[in-house]
N, C-alpha and C positions, 0 to 999 in steps of 0.2 A: 241824400245823394240819389241820383237816378240810377236805374239798373245799369245803363251803359257806363256811367262814371264809376260805379262800384266794380264792374267787371274790369275796367281799365286800371283801377287802383290795384285790384288783386293780381292782374297780369304783371304790373310793374313790380309789385312786392315779390311775386314768385320768381321773376327774372332776377331781382336783386339778391334774393336768398341763394339761388343757384350760382350766381356770379361770385358770391362770397363763400361758396363751399358748403352751404347748408342744404339739407334735404327738405323738400316740401312734403311734410307728413300730414296725415289726416288731422291729428290734433292741432297742428299749427294752422292748417287751412281753416278749421272751424273757428279758431280764435280770430284769425285775420278777417274772415267773412263777417263776424259779429262787429268788429271794430269798423270795417269799411262801410257797413250798412247802418251804423248807429246814427241817430239824429242829434245826439249830444255826447260829450265825453262820458266814458264809462269807467268806473273803478274796476280794479281786478276782480273784486267780489261780484260785481254786477255782470262782468264778462263770464265768470265761472257759473253764475246762476243761469245765464242764458244758454251756456253749453249743456246744462243738465236737461234742457228741453229737446236735445238732439240725440239721435241714436249713438251709442258708444261714446259718451262724452269724455273729454280729457280730464285728468285730475287737476287739482288746483296748482300743483307744482308745475305742470306743463303749461298752464295759463301764464304763470309768472315767468317761466323761462322764455316763452314766446314773446311776452311783452318786453323783457330785457333785450332779446335779440333784435326785435323790430326797432326798439329805441336806440340801441347801439348802431344800427344801420341807418338811422335818421329817417325811418319811414313813418314813425309815429312820434308824437310829442306829449309830454305831460302837461296837463292843464290843471292849474290850481283851482280848487273849488271851495265854496264856502264850507266851513266845518273842518277844513284842513286836509281832506282826503284828495289825492290826485286822481284825475280821470285821464284817459288816454284817447287821443284823437289823431286821425291821419295828418301828417305834416302837410302844411299848405305851401304852395309855391309863392314866392314873392314876400313882400313885407306886409304882414297881417297882424291885426290886433283882435281881441275877443271881448264880447259883451256877454256876461253870464248872469242869468236870473237867479237870485238867491232863493226864490220860492219854488219855481218849477224845474230849474236846472237847464232851461233852454239856453243854447249858446248861439250867438250870431257872430259871424266872421266879418270884419270890416277891413278895408284897405288901410295900411299904415300911412302915416303922414311923414314925409321927409323932413319936416320942420324939426322933428325931434333930434335929428342929427346935429343941429347946432347946439342943442342942450347937452347932448352927449359929449361933443367937443369941449364945451365949457367945463363939464365935470372932469374930463381928462386933464385939461389945462390946470384946473384948480387943485386936483388931487394927485396928479402924476399916474393915476390908474389908467390902464389901457383897456377900454371896453371892447369886448369881442362880439358880444351879442346882447340882446335885451328881450324881455317879454313884457308886454303891456296887456293887462287884463282889467276890465272894468266890471265891477259887481254892483248889481242893483236889481230893479224889477223890470221885466219885459212888459211890452205893451198890454199883453193879455192879463198879466197879474196886477197891473196898475188899476185896471178897470174894476 
């Protein structure tokens, strides 16, 4: 993300926290800045390790509480990663899918395809299950790792 996009994301998140009665504390800001500026999804442990490089880092419990709060507010989302650990990434506007490299962890966001809606309707008709949302993530090798 570019600096202006990061700043816009942080402003949006701070506003949402205040609107929902949360305080914007220094530990929360540190975690939010790390997530907003990340180039790929980060696990809670990776976020915590990044905070240790900062003055007066938050504890691991503060990292987890901040992640839970941001996730509950719909500001971040969990991204499944190879190896079973979840990473966290800013929620994207619109219908998006993710390409995740199994070697380097690079993630690319691509536009979703509305053709999947027909498939979802067929699943609902066949099973009686009402689908409310879906995640589609592709795992493989990015262009750099294939070479």
